[in-house]
C-alpha positions as CSV (number, residue, x, y, z in Angstrom):
1,M,1.0,-54.1,24.4
2,S,1.8,-50.8,22.4
3,R,-0.1,-47.8,23.7
4,T,-0.4,-44.0,22.7
5,T,-0.1,-41.1,24.9
6,M,-1.1,-37.8,23.0
7,M,0.0,-34.7,24.5
8,L,-2.0,-31.4,23.9
9,D,0.1,-28.3,23.4
10,P,-2.3,-25.3,24.2
11,G,0.3,-22.8,23.0
12,L,3.1,-23.2,25.6
13,P,6.1,-20.8,25.1
14,T,8.6,-22.6,22.8
15,S,11.4,-22.6,25.5
16,L,8.7,-24.4,27.9
17,F,7.6,-26.7,25.2
18,T,11.3,-27.6,24.4
19,D,12.0,-28.4,27.9
20,V,8.9,-30.7,28.3
21,V,9.7,-32.7,25.3
22,A,13.4,-32.9,26.3
23,S,12.4,-34.2,29.8
24,H,9.4,-36.2,29.1
25,G,9.4,-36.9,25.4
26,Q,9.9,-40.6,26.0
27,F,6.4,-40.9,27.3
28,V,4.8,-39.0,24.4
29,D,3.9,-40.5,21.2
30,L,1.8,-37.7,19.7
31,V,1.5,-34.0,20.1
32,K,-1.5,-32.2,19.1
33,F,-1.3,-28.4,18.5
34,G,-4.5,-27.5,20.0
35,W,-7.6,-26.0,18.2
36,G,-6.1,-23.1,16.0
37,T,-3.1,-22.3,17.9
38,A,-0.8,-23.3,15.0
39,L,-2.0,-20.3,13.0
40,V,-1.0,-17.8,15.9
41,T,2.3,-19.5,17.1
42,G,5.0,-17.4,15.8
43,D,7.9,-20.0,16.1
44,L,5.7,-23.1,15.0
45,D,8.7,-24.3,13.0
46,R,11.1,-24.4,16.0
47,K,8.4,-26.5,17.9
48,I,8.1,-29.0,15.0
49,A,11.8,-29.2,14.6
50,V,12.1,-30.4,18.4
51,L,9.3,-32.9,17.8
52,R,11.1,-34.2,14.6
53,E,14.4,-34.6,16.5
54,A,12.5,-36.5,19.2
55,G,10.9,-38.7,16.7
56,I,7.2,-37.6,18.0
57,G,4.5,-37.4,15.4
58,F,2.4,-34.3,15.5
59,Y,-1.0,-33.0,14.0
60,F,-3.3,-30.0,14.3
61,G,-6.5,-30.0,16.4
62,G,-9.8,-30.9,14.6
63,T,-11.2,-27.5,15.2
64,L,-8.5,-26.2,12.6
65,F,-9.5,-28.8,10.1
66,E,-13.3,-27.6,10.8
67,H,-12.2,-23.9,10.3
68,Y,-11.0,-24.4,7.0
69,L,-13.7,-26.7,5.9
70,W,-16.3,-24.1,7.0
71,R,-14.5,-21.5,5.1
72,G,-14.4,-23.5,2.0
73,R,-10.7,-23.5,2.1
74,L,-9.8,-27.1,2.6
75,E,-7.0,-27.0,0.1
76,E,-5.2,-24.4,2.3
77,F,-5.5,-26.8,5.3
78,L,-3.8,-29.5,3.2
79,T,-1.0,-27.0,2.0
80,L,-0.5,-26.4,5.9
81,V,-0.1,-30.1,6.5
82,D,2.3,-30.6,3.7
83,S,4.4,-27.6,4.5
84,T,4.7,-28.3,8.0
85,G,5.1,-32.2,7.6
86,A,2.4,-33.0,10.1
87,T,2.3,-36.8,10.5
88,H,-1.5,-37.2,11.0
89,I,-4.8,-35.3,10.2
90,E,-7.6,-35.0,12.6
91,V,-11.2,-34.9,11.3
92,S,-13.9,-33.9,13.5
93,N,-17.4,-32.3,13.5
94,G,-17.4,-30.9,17.0
95,S,-18.2,-27.3,16.3
96,I,-19.7,-27.0,12.8
97,P,-23.0,-28.5,11.6
98,L,-21.5,-31.5,9.6
99,G,-23.5,-34.8,9.8
100,Q,-21.8,-38.0,10.9
101,S,-22.0,-39.6,7.4
102,E,-20.5,-36.5,5.8
103,K,-17.8,-36.5,8.3
104,A,-17.0,-40.0,7.5
105,G,-16.8,-39.1,3.9
106,Y,-14.1,-36.5,4.8
107,V,-12.2,-39.2,6.8
108,R,-12.1,-41.3,3.6
109,M,-10.9,-38.3,1.7
110,M,-8.2,-37.4,4.3
111,T,-6.7,-40.9,4.3
112,R,-5.3,-40.1,0.8
113,Y,-2.9,-37.5,2.5
114,R,-2.1,-38.7,5.9
115,P,-3.1,-41.3,8.6
116,V,-6.6,-40.0,10.0
117,L,-7.6,-39.6,13.5
118,S,-11.3,-39.0,13.5
119,E,-13.2,-37.7,16.5
120,V,-16.7,-38.6,17.9
121,G,-18.6,-36.3,20.2
122,Y,-19.3,-32.6,20.3
123,K,-17.9,-29.7,22.1
124,D,-21.3,-28.5,23.3
125,A,-22.0,-30.5,26.5
126,E,-25.9,-30.6,26.0
127,R,-25.5,-31.6,22.2
128,S,-23.1,-34.4,23.2
129,A,-25.2,-35.6,26.1
130,R,-28.0,-36.3,23.6
131,L,-25.8,-38.8,21.9
132,K,-27.1,-42.3,23.0
133,P,-24.5,-45.2,23.5
134,G,-25.7,-46.5,20.2
135,D,-24.9,-43.5,18.4
136,W,-21.4,-43.4,19.6
137,V,-20.8,-47.0,18.4
138,E,-22.4,-46.4,15.0
139,A,-20.3,-43.3,14.5
140,I,-17.1,-45.1,15.6
141,H,-17.7,-48.0,13.3
142,Q,-18.5,-45.5,10.4
143,D,-15.1,-43.7,10.8
144,L,-13.2,-46.9,11.3
145,D,-14.9,-48.3,8.0
146,A,-13.8,-45.1,6.3
147,G,-10.2,-45.6,7.2
148,A,-9.5,-43.9,10.3
149,E,-6.4,-45.1,12.3
150,L,-7.8,-44.3,15.5
151,V,-11.2,-42.8,16.8
152,I,-10.9,-40.2,19.4
153,T,-13.7,-39.9,22.0
154,E,-14.2,-36.3,22.8
155,T,-14.2,-34.8,26.2
156,R,-12.7,-31.4,25.5
157,E,-9.9,-29.8,27.7
158,S,-12.3,-29.4,30.7
159,G,-13.0,-33.1,30.8
160,R,-16.7,-32.4,31.1
161,S,-18.3,-33.1,27.7
162,G,-18.5,-35.9,25.4
163,M,-17.8,-39.2,27.0
164,A,-17.6,-37.4,30.3
165,R,-20.6,-36.2,32.3
166,P,-20.8,-32.6,33.6
167,D,-19.5,-33.8,36.9
168,G,-16.3,-34.9,35.1
169,Q,-16.9,-38.6,35.4
170,L,-17.0,-41.1,32.6
171,R,-20.3,-41.9,31.0
172,D,-20.3,-45.5,32.0
173,D,-23.1,-46.4,29.7
174,V,-21.4,-45.0,26.7
175,L,-17.9,-46.7,27.5
176,A,-19.6,-50.0,28.1
177,A,-21.3,-49.9,24.8
178,V,-18.4,-48.8,22.9
179,L,-16.0,-51.5,24.5
180,A,-18.6,-54.2,23.7
181,A,-18.4,-53.3,20.1
182,V,-15.1,-51.8,19.3
183,A,-11.6,-53.1,20.2
184,P,-10.0,-50.6,22.7
185,E,-6.7,-50.3,20.6
186,R,-8.6,-48.6,17.9
187,L,-9.7,-45.8,20.3
188,L,-7.9,-42.8,21.7
189,F,-9.8,-41.6,24.8
190,E,-9.4,-38.0,25.6
191,A,-8.5,-37.7,29.3
192,P,-7.3,-34.3,30.2
193,T,-8.2,-34.7,34.0
194,K,-7.0,-37.0,36.7
195,P,-10.3,-38.6,37.3
196,L,-10.7,-39.6,33.8
197,Q,-7.2,-40.8,33.3
198,V,-7.6,-43.1,36.6
199,G,-11.0,-44.2,35.5
200,L,-9.7,-45.4,32.1
201,I,-6.6,-47.0,33.4
202,R,-8.5,-49.1,36.0
203,A,-11.1,-50.1,33.3
204,L,-8.9,-50.8,30.5
205,G,-5.4,-51.3,32.0
206,P,-2.2,-49.4,31.6
207,S,-2.1,-49.9,27.8
208,V,-5.2,-47.7,27.1
209,N,-4.7,-45.0,24.5
210,L,-5.0,-41.6,26.4
211,G,-5.1,-38.2,24.7
212,N,-5.3,-34.5,25.5
213,I,-2.8,-34.9,28.2
214,A,-1.5,-31.6,29.5
215,P,2.4,-31.1,29.3
216,S,2.4,-30.7,33.0
217,D,0.7,-34.2,33.5
218,V,2.7,-36.4,31.1
219,L,5.0,-37.8,33.8
220,A,2.0,-38.1,36.3
221,V,0.1,-40.2,33.7
222,E,3.2,-42.5,33.2
223,T,3.1,-43.1,37.1
224,L,-0.6,-44.0,36.8
225,R,0.2,-46.4,33.8
226,R,2.8,-48.2,36.0
227,G,1.0,-48.3,39.3
228,L,3.3,-45.8,40.8
229,R,0.6,-43.6,42.4
230,G,-1.9,-44.6,44.9
231,D,-4.8,-44.3,42.6
232,T,-3.7,-47.4,40.5
233,L,-1.3,-49.2,42.6
234,L,-3.8,-51.8,44.1
235,H,-5.1,-52.2,40.5
236,L,-2.0,-52.7,38.6
237,V,0.8,-54.1,40.9
238,P,0.4,-57.7,42.1
239,A,1.1,-58.3,45.8
240,A,4.0,-60.4,46.7
241,G,1.9,-62.3,49.2
242,E,0.8,-61.7,52.8
243,L,2.1,-58.3,54.0
244,P,5.1,-59.1,56.5
245,L,5.1,-57.8,59.9
246,P,7.2,-54.7,60.6
247,R,10.8,-55.5,61.3
248,T,14.2,-53.8,61.3
249,I,15.6,-53.7,57.7
250,S,19.4,-53.7,57.5
251,V,20.8,-51.5,54.7
252,A,24.3,-52.4,53.4
């Protein structure tokens, strides 16, 4: 089954970014240039060239979309998308006062230009905590109906907001409600921390779509997906049978 791993670039130096893509790019499907870092990255073109050569799609964080929308300059955002060749557009309302129905309208609008990744949930932990499980389900359905390719579930880079509780653990009530109503392959779960990565892989299997993966965690996440780390070994790797008694093993 296909799966998506989205790596977050928080503004890495270009040489480090290049090294990460060269070493671990085979495990990355999308790169998000976080929040508004694209506007202050002096050698953004070099980073994009590295991604193009590796065949990895990229887009700009939803906060940048909100920045342009809030300033009434959405045309400038689309110019940036066109000039850089971004493969996707993220539409969100995590920071600005934009209602869910209005956001879904922008999802529909942006699908004329690129495949859209919409986001549900808010940056502010208290505001996001007030979203009931049914609110999440309704918002996800609205965005999918508006044409979103995937819907992202917010947790921020801290892993302590949105679908995560302040203690960093998954909101089980939200996850259960969402999975009862939406096919998991239509969702991209932000999982910037190991507890979230482990919890989602245990709950949904190794093909779960994971996002906001730190560059330093790309390889570690792949080992979690494959049961090559203690956190998921017993959940993903079938036992060969009864464990044998210790004995001497001859090596040729």
